[in-house]
Backbone as JSON Lines, residues from 0, in Angstrom:
{"i":0,"aa":"M","n":[104.13,81.53,105.38],"ca":[105.07,82.09,105.72],"c":[105.12,83.65,105.19]}
{"i":1,"aa":"L","n":[104.33,84.23,104.36],"ca":[104.38,85.73,104.45],"c":[103.7,85.96,105.26]}
{"i":2,"aa":"F","n":[102.65,85.64,105.54],"ca":[101.22,86.06,106.56],"c":[102.31,86.46,108.14]}
{"i":3,"aa":"T","n":[103.26,85.29,108.15],"ca":[103.96,85.04,109.26],"c":[105.23,86.11,109.36]}
{"i":4,"aa":"V","n":[105.54,86.51,108.38],"ca":[106.75,87.23,108.65],"c":[105.9,89.53,108.97]}
{"i":5,"aa":"V","n":[104.54,89.07,108.04],"ca":[103.92,90.64,108.24],"c":[103.65,90.45,109.8]}
{"i":6,"aa":"L","n":[103.3,89.58,110.32],"ca":[102.36,89.53,111.16],"c":[103.55,89.98,113.08]}
{"i":7,"aa":"L","n":[104.82,89.34,112.35],"ca":[105.33,89.81,113.55],"c":[106.12,90.83,113.3]}
{"i":8,"aa":"S","n":[106.03,91.31,112.08],"ca":[106.5,92.84,111.67],"c":[105.58,94.03,112.22]}
{"i":9,"aa":"I","n":[104.09,93.63,112.63],"ca":[103.02,94.28,113.01],"c":[103.18,93.64,114.47]}
{"i":10,"aa":"S","n":[103.4,92.87,114.83],"ca":[103.1,93.14,116.08],"c":[104.46,93.53,116.87]}
{"i":11,"aa":"I","n":[105.64,93.18,116.23],"ca":[106.6,94.03,116.79],"c":[106.79,95.43,117.13]}
{"i":12,"aa":"T","n":[106.57,95.92,115.79],"ca":[106.33,97.82,115.75],"c":[105.35,98.43,116.15]}
{"i":13,"aa":"G","n":[104.01,97.32,116.44],"ca":[102.95,97.56,117.43],"c":[103.05,97.93,119.3]}
{"i":14,"aa":"I","n":[104.55,97.19,119.35],"ca":[104.72,97.41,120.42],"c":[105.82,98.51,121.0]}
{"i":15,"aa":"L","n":[106.24,98.75,120.03],"ca":[107.43,99.68,119.89],"c":[106.53,100.96,119.6]}
{"i":16,"aa":"L","n":[105.67,101.12,119.64],"ca":[104.66,102.5,119.09],"c":[103.84,102.39,120.21]}
{"i":17,"aa":"N","n":[103.85,101.61,121.11],"ca":[102.41,101.73,122.09],"c":[103.86,102.4,123.11]}
{"i":18,"aa":"H","n":[105.29,102.49,123.11],"ca":[106.12,102.01,124.04],"c":[106.89,103.66,123.33]}
{"i":19,"aa":"K","n":[106.22,104.41,122.33],"ca":[107.33,105.09,121.87],"c":[107.81,106.49,122.67]}
{"i":20,"aa":"R","n":[107.43,107.13,123.88],"ca":[107.51,107.99,124.53],"c":[108.8,107.97,125.64]}
{"i":21,"aa":"G","n":[108.36,106.04,126.0],"ca":[109.29,105.69,126.74],"c":[110.68,105.24,126.19]}
{"i":22,"aa":"L","n":[110.63,105.3,124.84],"ca":[111.93,104.76,124.06],"c":[112.7,105.76,123.58]}
{"i":23,"aa":"G","n":[111.93,106.98,123.88],"ca":[112.41,108.51,123.49],"c":[112.37,108.81,121.6]}
{"i":24,"aa":"L","n":[111.17,108.03,121.11],"ca":[111.19,108.05,120.25],"c":[109.93,109.33,119.25]}
{"i":25,"aa":"M","n":[109.47,110.11,120.72],"ca":[108.7,110.73,120.41],"c":[109.25,112.58,121.6]}
{"i":26,"aa":"P","n":[109.25,113.44,120.54],"ca":[110.01,114.27,121.94],"c":[108.7,114.82,122.73]}
{"i":27,"aa":"E","n":[109.12,114.91,123.91],"ca":[108.01,115.5,125.47],"c":[108.13,116.33,125.12]}
{"i":28,"aa":"V","n":[106.96,117.14,125.54],"ca":[107.06,118.48,125.25],"c":[106.39,118.81,126.37]}
{"i":29,"aa":"D","n":[106.52,119.43,127.69],"ca":[105.54,119.86,128.98],"c":[105.21,121.05,128.62]}
{"i":30,"aa":"H","n":[104.07,121.55,128.33],"ca":[103.49,122.66,128.26],"c":[102.38,122.87,128.29]}
{"i":31,"aa":"A","n":[102.18,124.2,129.21],"ca":[100.48,123.92,129.65],"c":[100.25,125.47,128.81]}
{"i":32,"aa":"P","n":[98.65,125.45,128.44],"ca":[98.26,126.63,127.67],"c":[98.8,128.43,128.33]}
{"i":33,"aa":"S","n":[99.28,129.39,127.42],"ca":[99.24,130.37,128.13],"c":[97.94,131.59,128.23]}
{"i":34,"aa":"A","n":[97.08,130.82,127.47],"ca":[96.0,131.89,127.23],"c":[94.45,131.02,126.71]}
{"i":35,"aa":"P","n":[93.4,131.29,126.38],"ca":[92.31,130.35,126.02],"c":[92.57,129.79,124.9]}
{"i":36,"aa":"F","n":[91.82,129.09,124.25],"ca":[92.1,128.63,123.1],"c":[91.63,129.76,122.26]}
{"i":37,"aa":"T","n":[90.62,130.52,122.73],"ca":[89.27,131.4,121.61],"c":[90.18,132.5,121.43]}
{"i":38,"aa":"T","n":[91.51,132.61,121.93],"ca":[92.83,133.44,121.64],"c":[93.87,133.08,120.61]}
{"i":39,"aa":"A","n":[93.87,132.38,120.31],"ca":[94.87,131.01,119.64],"c":[95.03,131.77,118.05]}
{"i":40,"aa":"L","n":[96.43,132.08,118.14],"ca":[96.72,132.56,116.48],"c":[96.35,131.84,115.72]}
{"i":41,"aa":"P","n":[95.77,132.39,114.18],"ca":[95.38,131.62,113.23],"c":[96.34,130.56,112.53]}
{"i":42,"aa":"L","n":[96.03,129.48,111.97],"ca":[96.75,128.26,111.9],"c":[97.73,128.89,110.5]}
{"i":43,"aa":"A","n":[97.84,129.4,109.67],"ca":[98.63,129.96,108.87],"c":[100.14,130.65,109.54]}
{"i":44,"aa":"A","n":[99.51,131.5,110.44],"ca":[100.82,132.55,111.31],"c":[101.32,131.02,112.11]}
{"i":45,"aa":"L","n":[100.94,130.54,112.8],"ca":[101.86,129.34,113.48],"c":[102.4,128.4,112.45]}
{"i":46,"aa":"A","n":[101.98,128.08,111.49],"ca":[102.72,127.36,110.26],"c":[104.01,128.04,109.9]}
{"i":47,"aa":"D","n":[103.57,129.87,109.58],"ca":[104.83,130.49,109.2],"c":[106.14,130.34,110.38]}
{"i":48,"aa":"R","n":[105.39,130.64,111.51],"ca":[106.55,130.37,112.84],"c":[107.09,129.18,112.7]}
{"i":49,"aa":"A","n":[106.55,128.01,112.45],"ca":[107.22,126.74,112.62],"c":[107.86,126.51,111.48]}
{"i":50,"aa":"R","n":[107.92,126.77,109.91],"ca":[108.84,126.91,108.98],"c":[109.81,127.88,109.27]}
{"i":51,"aa":"G","n":[109.71,128.9,110.2],"ca":[111.27,129.73,109.99],"c":[111.9,128.92,110.86]}
{"i":52,"aa":"A","n":[111.27,128.44,112.25],"ca":[112.05,127.79,113.18],"c":[112.73,126.35,112.53]}
{"i":53,"aa":"A","n":[112.25,126.03,111.5],"ca":[112.58,124.44,110.67],"c":[113.43,124.7,109.51]}
{"i":54,"aa":"S","n":[113.84,126.06,109.31],"ca":[114.32,126.52,107.62],"c":[115.35,126.08,107.77]}
{"i":55,"aa":"G","n":[116.17,125.12,108.1],"ca":[117.79,124.64,107.83],"c":[117.06,122.97,107.35]}
{"i":56,"aa":"I","n":[115.98,122.95,107.64],"ca":[116.06,121.34,107.19],"c":[115.44,120.71,105.79]}
{"i":57,"aa":"G","n":[116.09,121.74,104.78],"ca":[115.96,121.43,103.39],"c":[114.62,121.49,103.03]}
{"i":58,"aa":"T","n":[113.66,121.29,103.29],"ca":[111.86,121.74,103.09],"c":[111.14,122.42,103.75]}
{"i":59,"aa":"T","n":[110.48,122.83,103.68],"ca":[109.32,123.5,104.01],"c":[107.91,123.18,104.18]}
{"i":60,"aa":"D","n":[107.59,121.88,103.2],"ca":[106.42,121.67,102.87],"c":[105.96,120.77,104.19]}
{"i":61,"aa":"I","n":[104.67,121.39,104.66],"ca":[104.04,120.77,105.65],"c":[103.4,119.57,105.48]}
{"i":62,"aa":"D","n":[103.71,118.52,106.31],"ca":[102.78,117.16,105.81],"c":[101.57,117.18,106.42]}
{"i":63,"aa":"R","n":[101.75,117.71,108.11],"ca":[100.21,118.32,109.29],"c":[100.6,119.01,109.76]}
{"i":64,"aa":"M","n":[99.25,119.41,110.25],"ca":[99.68,119.79,111.55],"c":[98.19,119.39,112.6]}
{"i":65,"aa":"D","n":[98.95,119.47,114.41],"ca":[98.54,118.76,115.39],"c":[97.89,119.56,116.17]}
{"i":66,"aa":"V","n":[96.78,120.05,116.29],"ca":[96.5,121.05,117.07],"c":[95.5,120.25,118.59]}
{"i":67,"aa":"R","n":[96.94,120.85,119.74],"ca":[96.18,120.46,121.01],"c":[95.53,121.37,121.53]}
{"i":68,"aa":"P","n":[94.57,121.78,121.78],"ca":[94.01,122.98,122.71],"c":[94.55,123.18,124.01]}
{"i":69,"aa":"R","n":[93.63,121.62,124.68],"ca":[94.33,121.43,125.46],"c":[95.51,121.81,126.31]}
{"i":70,"aa":"E","n":[96.78,121.56,125.55],"ca":[98.23,121.62,126.48],"c":[98.52,123.01,125.53]}
{"i":71,"aa":"G","n":[97.79,123.65,124.41],"ca":[98.32,124.51,124.15],"c":[99.08,125.07,123.43]}
{"i":72,"aa":"L","n":[99.13,124.12,121.99],"ca":[100.13,123.92,121.49],"c":[99.64,123.22,119.96]}
{"i":73,"aa":"V","n":[100.78,123.56,118.99],"ca":[100.51,123.2,118.1],"c":[101.84,122.15,117.69]}
{"i":74,"aa":"K","n":[101.71,120.98,117.38],"ca":[102.89,120.68,116.51],"c":[102.9,120.38,114.57]}
{"i":75,"aa":"V","n":[103.58,120.81,114.25],"ca":[103.85,121.23,112.69],"c":[104.64,120.04,112.47]}
{"i":76,"aa":"R","n":[104.38,118.82,111.51],"ca":[105.65,117.96,110.92],"c":[105.68,118.18,109.48]}
{"i":77,"aa":"F","n":[106.86,117.83,109.02],"ca":[107.31,118.16,107.77],"c":[107.47,117.51,106.62]}
{"i":78,"aa":"R","n":[107.2,117.54,105.56],"ca":[107.72,116.47,104.62],"c":[109.37,116.47,104.62]}
{"i":79,"aa":"D","n":[110.06,116.3,104.95],"ca":[111.71,116.04,104.77],"c":[111.86,114.34,105.59]}
{"i":80,"aa":"A","n":[113.27,113.62,105.01],"ca":[113.4,112.49,105.5],"c":[113.33,112.26,107.19]}
{"i":81,"aa":"A","n":[113.64,113.34,107.64],"ca":[113.51,113.12,109.28],"c":[112.37,113.16,109.94]}
{"i":82,"aa":"S","n":[111.16,113.44,109.14],"ca":[109.87,113.97,109.64],"c":[110.16,115.08,110.61]}
{"i":83,"aa":"T","n":[110.8,115.84,110.41],"ca":[110.75,117.15,111.29],"c":[110.05,117.54,111.84]}
{"i":84,"aa":"E","n":[109.41,117.94,113.29],"ca":[108.35,118.67,113.72],"c":[108.57,119.57,114.69]}
{"i":85,"aa":"A","n":[107.98,120.74,114.81],"ca":[107.84,121.91,115.09],"c":[107.0,122.36,116.27]}
{"i":86,"aa":"T","n":[107.11,122.24,117.7],"ca":[105.61,122.5,118.58],"c":[106.18,124.11,118.64]}
{"i":87,"aa":"V","n":[104.59,124.35,118.33],"ca":[104.47,125.86,118.87],"c":[103.67,126.17,119.46]}
{"i":88,"aa":"D","n":[103.47,126.64,120.83],"ca":[102.12,127.89,121.4],"c":[101.39,128.41,120.36]}
{"i":89,"aa":"I","n":[99.99,127.88,120.44],"ca":[99.34,128.68,119.84],"c":[98.58,129.69,120.26]}
{"i":90,"aa":"N","n":[98.82,130.48,121.04],"ca":[98.38,132.1,121.27],"c":[99.68,133.05,121.43]}
{"i":91,"aa":"S","n":[100.96,132.44,121.98],"ca":[102.19,133.55,121.52],"c":[103.04,133.47,120.57]}
{"i":92,"aa":"G","n":[102.49,132.0,119.6],"ca":[103.85,131.82,118.67],"c":[105.28,131.36,118.8]}
{"i":93,"aa":"Q","n":[105.25,131.15,120.21],"ca":[106.52,131.03,120.81],"c":[107.11,129.09,120.52]}
{"i":94,"aa":"I","n":[108.31,129.3,119.73],"ca":[108.65,127.77,119.54],"c":[109.51,127.03,120.85]}
{"i":95,"aa":"L","n":[108.52,126.02,121.34],"ca":[108.51,124.72,121.92],"c":[109.84,123.66,122.32]}
{"i":96,"aa":"N","n":[109.82,123.25,120.71],"ca":[110.79,122.5,119.89],"c":[110.69,122.09,118.8]}
{"i":97,"aa":"V","n":[111.63,121.6,118.46],"ca":[112.28,121.52,116.92],"c":[113.07,120.35,117.04]}
{"i":98,"aa":"G","n":[112.46,118.99,116.42],"ca":[113.29,118.01,116.11],"c":[112.9,116.93,115.29]}
{"i":99,"aa":"A","n":[113.43,116.26,115.26],"ca":[113.0,114.67,113.85],"c":[112.03,113.63,115.31]}
{"i":100,"aa":"R","n":[111.21,113.05,114.42],"ca":[110.53,112.37,115.27],"c":[110.32,111.05,114.78]}
{"i":101,"aa":"G","n":[111.0,110.34,115.62],"ca":[111.53,108.55,116.11],"c":[111.03,107.89,115.16]}
{"i":102,"aa":"D","n":[109.18,108.38,115.91],"ca":[108.49,106.96,115.3],"c":[107.7,107.09,114.18]}
{"i":103,"aa":"V","n":[107.79,108.14,113.25],"ca":[107.27,107.86,111.7],"c":[107.86,106.95,111.07]}
{"i":104,"aa":"F","n":[108.78,106.56,110.95],"ca":[109.18,105.21,110.21],"c":[108.86,104.0,111.23]}
{"i":105,"aa":"L","n":[108.52,103.8,112.29],"ca":[107.81,102.61,112.79],"c":[106.42,102.53,112.65]}
{"i":106,"aa":"E","n":[105.7,103.77,112.49],"ca":[104.66,103.91,112.03],"c":[103.81,103.59,110.66]}
{"i":107,"aa":"R","n":[105.09,104.06,109.38],"ca":[105.12,103.72,108.29],"c":[105.41,101.93,108.43]}
{"i":108,"aa":"L","n":[106.18,101.76,108.61],"ca":[106.31,100.27,108.55],"c":[105.18,99.34,109.25]}
{"i":109,"aa":"H","n":[104.83,99.53,110.19],"ca":[103.22,99.0,110.98],"c":[102.62,99.1,109.7]}
{"i":110,"aa":"S","n":[101.91,100.09,109.02],"ca":[100.97,99.92,108.2],"c":[101.5,98.84,106.86]}
{"i":111,"aa":"G","n":[103.16,99.2,106.81],"ca":[102.75,98.67,105.39],"c":[103.51,99.64,104.53]}
{"i":112,"aa":"E","n":[103.31,101.0,104.57],"ca":[103.48,102.09,103.45],"c":[104.93,102.32,103.37]}
{"i":113,"aa":"T","n":[105.66,101.86,104.38],"ca":[107.29,102.24,103.78],"c":[107.64,100.96,102.39]}
{"i":114,"aa":"F","n":[106.76,100.25,101.77],"ca":[107.39,99.34,101.11],"c":[106.45,99.77,100.19]}
{"i":115,"aa":"G","n":[104.59,100.28,99.89],"ca":[104.37,100.7,98.88],"c":[103.05,100.21,99.14]}
{"i":116,"aa":"D","n":[102.01,100.57,98.18],"ca":[100.5,100.35,98.53],"c":[100.04,99.12,98.59]}
{"i":117,"aa":"G","n":[100.88,98.32,98.11],"ca":[100.37,97.12,97.79],"c":[101.24,96.36,99.55]}
{"i":118,"aa":"W","n":[101.85,96.58,100.17],"ca":[102.36,96.07,101.47],"c":[101.22,96.94,102.73]}
{"i":119,"aa":"V","n":[100.55,97.97,101.92],"ca":[99.39,97.96,103.06],"c":[98.58,97.53,102.89]}
{"i":120,"aa":"L","n":[98.36,96.9,101.65],"ca":[96.6,95.95,101.48],"c":[97.75,94.22,102.2]}
{"i":121,"aa":"M","n":[99.01,94.17,101.97],"ca":[99.21,93.25,102.47],"c":[99.24,92.91,103.82]}
{"i":122,"aa":"S","n":[99.51,94.29,104.85],"ca":[99.03,93.8,105.93],"c":[97.74,94.08,106.48]}
{"i":123,"aa":"D","n":[96.65,94.44,105.67],"ca":[95.45,94.11,105.66],"c":[95.11,92.87,105.31]}
{"i":124,"aa":"A","n":[95.95,91.95,105.01],"ca":[95.46,90.77,104.51],"c":[95.76,90.17,105.8]}
{"i":125,"aa":"A","n":[97.2,90.14,106.39],"ca":[97.53,89.58,107.54],"c":[96.69,89.81,108.63]}
{"i":126,"aa":"A","n":[96.18,90.99,108.94],"ca":[95.05,91.24,109.95],"c":[94.28,90.24,109.88]}
{"i":127,"aa":"I","n":[93.57,90.19,108.65],"ca":[92.43,89.59,108.43],"c":[92.8,88.0,108.7]}
{"i":128,"aa":"A","n":[94.42,87.39,108.3],"ca":[94.09,86.26,108.53],"c":[94.66,85.58,109.97]}
{"i":129,"aa":"L","n":[94.98,86.69,110.5],"ca":[94.8,86.59,112.16],"c":[93.56,86.45,112.69]}
{"i":130,"aa":"V","n":[92.25,87.44,112.03],"ca":[91.2,87.34,112.74],"c":[90.91,85.87,112.42]}
{"i":131,"aa":"I","n":[91.08,85.56,111.07],"ca":[90.77,84.02,110.67],"c":[90.99,83.3,111.38]}
{"i":132,"aa":"L","n":[92.47,83.02,112.16],"ca":[93.0,82.2,113.04],"c":[92.58,82.11,114.26]}
{"i":133,"aa":"L","n":[92.29,83.17,114.78],"ca":[91.67,83.35,116.48],"c":[90.61,82.47,116.31]}
{"i":134,"aa":"I","n":[89.39,83.49,115.12],"ca":[88.35,82.16,115.09],"c":[88.1,80.97,115.02]}
{"i":135,"aa":"S","n":[89.05,80.58,113.66],"ca":[89.35,79.14,113.85],"c":[89.96,78.13,114.95]}
{"i":136,"aa":"G","n":[91.04,79.24,115.59],"ca":[91.06,78.01,116.58],"c":[90.27,78.0,117.97]}
{"i":137,"aa":"Y","n":[89.68,78.78,118.25],"ca":[88.63,79.25,119.28],"c":[87.82,77.86,119.0]}
{"i":138,"aa":"W","n":[86.93,78.06,117.42],"ca":[86.29,77.46,117.14],"c":[87.03,75.35,117.48]}
{"i":139,"aa":"L","n":[87.7,75.06,116.86],"ca":[88.5,73.81,117.19],"c":[88.65,73.57,118.45]}
{"i":140,"aa":"W","n":[88.85,74.58,119.41],"ca":[89.15,74.17,120.37],"c":[87.7,73.9,121.78]}
{"i":141,"aa":"L","n":[87.04,75.05,120.94],"ca":[85.34,74.49,122.12],"c":[84.44,73.65,121.03]}
{"i":142,"aa":"A","n":[84.35,73.43,119.79],"ca":[83.37,72.54,119.51],"c":[83.52,71.59,120.12]}
{"i":143,"aa":"P","n":[84.84,70.81,120.58],"ca":[84.36,69.26,121.08],"c":[84.16,69.44,122.7]}
{"i":144,"aa":"K","n":[84.56,70.6,123.37],"ca":[83.56,70.56,124.36],"c":[81.92,71.22,124.73]}
{"i":145,"aa":"W","n":[81.35,71.51,123.13],"ca":[80.05,71.78,123.21],"c":[79.28,70.45,123.16]}
{"i":146,"aa":"R","n":[80.2,69.95,121.97],"ca":[79.71,68.63,121.58],"c":[79.07,67.32,122.91]}
{"i":147,"aa":"R","n":[80.04,67.48,124.03],"ca":[80.37,66.64,125.18],"c":[78.76,66.55,125.74]}
């Protein structure tokens, strides 16, 4: 029963994560690079600009930075309850977007991280159980056909 609940949770959150843009859970920033990547500002300068733009969120502790040279931007995610993210042009330092990421909760729920390290292992165990169920199901279906 427990694995069924975990597998359903993983399945549903996985489907939602696959469609996070369409569901509006992730900010869509259309941006073309303003200059070649070789002229990009240093990461520390980009982080400072992002901190300045997100100064009203209560914390300026950075969780991660996602640099996308092809798009000419860096996404700076902060360690706050809403998982606020600032999107910054890597060449000019212009702030393109500041807002909460709605998909972070789903990512944490999907991995089991929301409930602690033990649930991450439960998620892994559920995945292993699913693999065993699939293999045994195929075996039970194919074995009689092979014997004939």
